[in-house]
C-alpha positions as CSV (number, residue, x, y, z in Angstrom):
1,M,29.0,78.5,-30.8
2,L,31.7,77.5,-33.0
3,K,33.0,74.0,-33.1
4,P,36.3,72.6,-32.6
5,A,38.9,72.8,-35.2
6,Y,39.0,68.7,-35.6
7,E,35.2,68.7,-36.4
8,F,35.8,70.9,-39.7
9,N,37.8,68.0,-41.2
10,K,35.7,64.7,-41.7
11,V,39.9,62.9,-41.3
12,G,40.3,64.0,-38.4
13,Y,37.1,64.2,-36.7
14,Y,37.0,60.3,-37.2
15,F,40.4,59.9,-36.2
16,V,39.6,61.5,-32.9
17,K,36.7,59.3,-32.6
18,I,38.4,56.3,-33.1
19,M,41.2,57.0,-30.7
20,N,38.6,58.2,-28.1
21,I,40.2,61.3,-27.5
22,K,38.2,63.4,-25.1
23,S,40.0,66.8,-25.6
24,V,42.4,69.1,-27.6
25,N,45.0,68.5,-25.0
26,H,44.8,64.7,-25.5
27,L,45.5,65.4,-29.3
28,K,48.3,67.6,-28.4
29,I,49.9,64.9,-26.3
30,I,49.3,62.4,-29.1
31,F,51.3,64.6,-31.7
32,L,53.9,65.7,-29.4
33,G,54.8,61.7,-28.6
34,I,54.5,61.3,-32.3
35,I,56.8,64.1,-33.0
36,G,59.3,62.5,-30.2
37,F,59.4,58.9,-31.6
38,M,60.1,60.4,-35.1
39,L,63.1,62.3,-33.4
40,I,64.3,59.6,-31.4
41,L,63.8,57.2,-34.3
42,P,67.2,57.9,-36.5
43,S,69.4,57.4,-33.3
44,C,67.8,53.7,-32.9
45,S,69.9,52.1,-35.9
46,P,71.9,49.2,-34.3
47,Y,74.4,50.1,-36.9
48,E,76.7,52.8,-37.7
49,E,75.9,53.6,-40.9
50,G,72.1,52.7,-41.1
51,P,69.8,51.9,-42.2
52,A,67.8,53.9,-39.3
53,L,64.8,51.7,-39.7
54,S,64.2,48.2,-41.3
55,L,60.6,46.1,-41.8
56,R,63.2,43.2,-42.3
57,T,65.3,40.9,-40.0
58,K,68.9,41.2,-40.1
59,K,68.8,37.6,-40.9
60,N,66.7,38.4,-43.9
61,R,68.9,41.0,-44.9
62,I,72.1,39.5,-44.6
63,T,70.9,36.2,-46.4
64,N,72.3,36.5,-50.3
65,T,74.9,36.3,-52.3
66,W,77.1,39.1,-52.3
67,Q,79.9,40.5,-54.4
68,I,82.5,43.3,-53.3
69,D,81.5,46.6,-54.5
70,S,84.6,48.2,-52.7
71,L,87.3,46.9,-50.8
72,F,89.8,49.3,-48.5
73,I,92.7,47.9,-47.1
74,N,94.5,50.5,-44.7
75,E,92.8,53.1,-46.2
76,I,93.1,52.4,-49.5
77,Y,91.0,51.5,-52.4
78,R,91.5,48.2,-54.2
79,P,89.6,48.0,-57.1
80,E,91.7,44.8,-58.5
81,L,90.5,42.5,-55.8
82,K,86.6,43.6,-56.0
83,D,85.8,41.2,-59.0
84,S,87.9,38.0,-57.1
85,F,85.5,37.7,-54.1
86,T,81.9,36.5,-53.3
87,L,80.2,35.7,-50.2
88,D,77.1,33.5,-50.2
89,I,75.3,33.5,-46.9
90,E,72.4,31.2,-46.2
91,R,69.6,31.5,-43.7
92,E,70.5,28.1,-42.1
93,G,73.8,29.6,-40.7
94,E,76.2,28.4,-43.5
95,F,77.9,30.4,-45.6
96,L,80.4,30.0,-48.9
97,W,83.2,32.2,-49.4
98,T,84.9,32.3,-52.9
99,E,88.1,33.7,-53.5
100,S,89.6,33.4,-57.0
101,G,87.7,30.2,-57.7
102,I,88.8,28.8,-54.3
103,Y,85.7,27.6,-52.2
104,M,85.9,27.9,-48.7
105,P,82.5,26.6,-46.7
106,G,81.7,27.9,-43.1
107,M,79.5,28.7,-40.5
108,W,78.4,32.5,-39.6
109,A,76.4,33.9,-36.5
110,F,75.7,37.6,-35.3
111,D,77.3,38.3,-32.0
112,Q,75.5,40.8,-29.5
113,N,77.7,43.7,-30.6
114,N,75.9,43.8,-33.9
115,G,79.0,41.8,-35.5
116,L,79.3,39.0,-37.5
117,I,81.4,35.9,-36.5
118,L,82.6,33.5,-39.5
119,V,83.9,30.3,-38.9
120,F,86.0,28.6,-42.0
121,K,85.9,24.9,-42.2
122,T,89.3,23.5,-43.1
123,D,90.2,20.1,-43.9
124,N,92.8,19.9,-41.4
125,L,90.8,20.6,-38.3
126,I,92.1,24.0,-37.9
127,N,89.0,26.5,-38.2
128,Q,89.8,29.9,-38.7
129,T,87.6,32.6,-37.4
130,K,86.9,35.9,-38.2
131,Y,85.0,38.9,-37.1
132,W,83.7,41.5,-38.9
133,E,81.7,44.6,-37.4
134,I,78.9,45.4,-39.5
135,M,78.4,49.0,-40.3
136,R,75.6,48.9,-42.5
137,L,73.2,46.0,-43.5
138,A,70.0,46.7,-45.9
139,R,69.0,44.5,-48.2
140,T,70.8,46.0,-51.1
141,E,73.9,46.7,-49.3
142,F,76.2,45.0,-46.6
143,W,79.3,46.8,-45.5
144,I,81.6,45.7,-42.7
145,E,84.9,46.5,-41.0
146,E,87.9,44.2,-39.7
147,V,90.2,45.8,-37.5
148,K,93.6,44.2,-36.8
149,P,96.7,45.7,-35.0
150,D,98.3,45.6,-38.4
151,Y,95.7,46.3,-40.8
152,F,92.2,47.6,-41.1
153,T,89.8,46.3,-44.0
154,R,86.7,47.9,-45.2
155,I,84.6,45.8,-47.5
156,Q,81.4,47.2,-49.1
157,F,79.2,44.2,-50.3
158,V,76.0,44.7,-52.9
159,P,74.2,41.6,-54.0
160,L,75.3,39.4,-56.9
161,E,73.5,40.0,-60.2
162,N,73.1,37.0,-62.1
């Protein structure tokens, strides 16, 4: 009498034994479930540009000192502006936006639509609020878009190199 195919491979045999699989039909269901999960996983990213899966929380990924890698205003690449901005995002909800040597502190928070809300603190108690839609949030990349009726901005940040 022939043994089932999974018994010929020790790793497969122990997998079946550990998982308490009673028949080949159970094994088929498990593998179909794994394949189905892998097909659905790429579409689960909360951000349009990814990443599909991250083991870090979005708060851990965004906490960094960022510099602009590329800046587009109304779909026109503006390389002359990229070296004049940095954004230092702290884990506690504070940030520091630096623009040509001018420091602008503020508070930040995520919204329910995968956006980032920045509230700039000013001396005259009139706070400026910006809403950025996050397109990509990875440990080494952070892309945002800001859409206004009269202009469109896309900024791609990378971590500041010390």
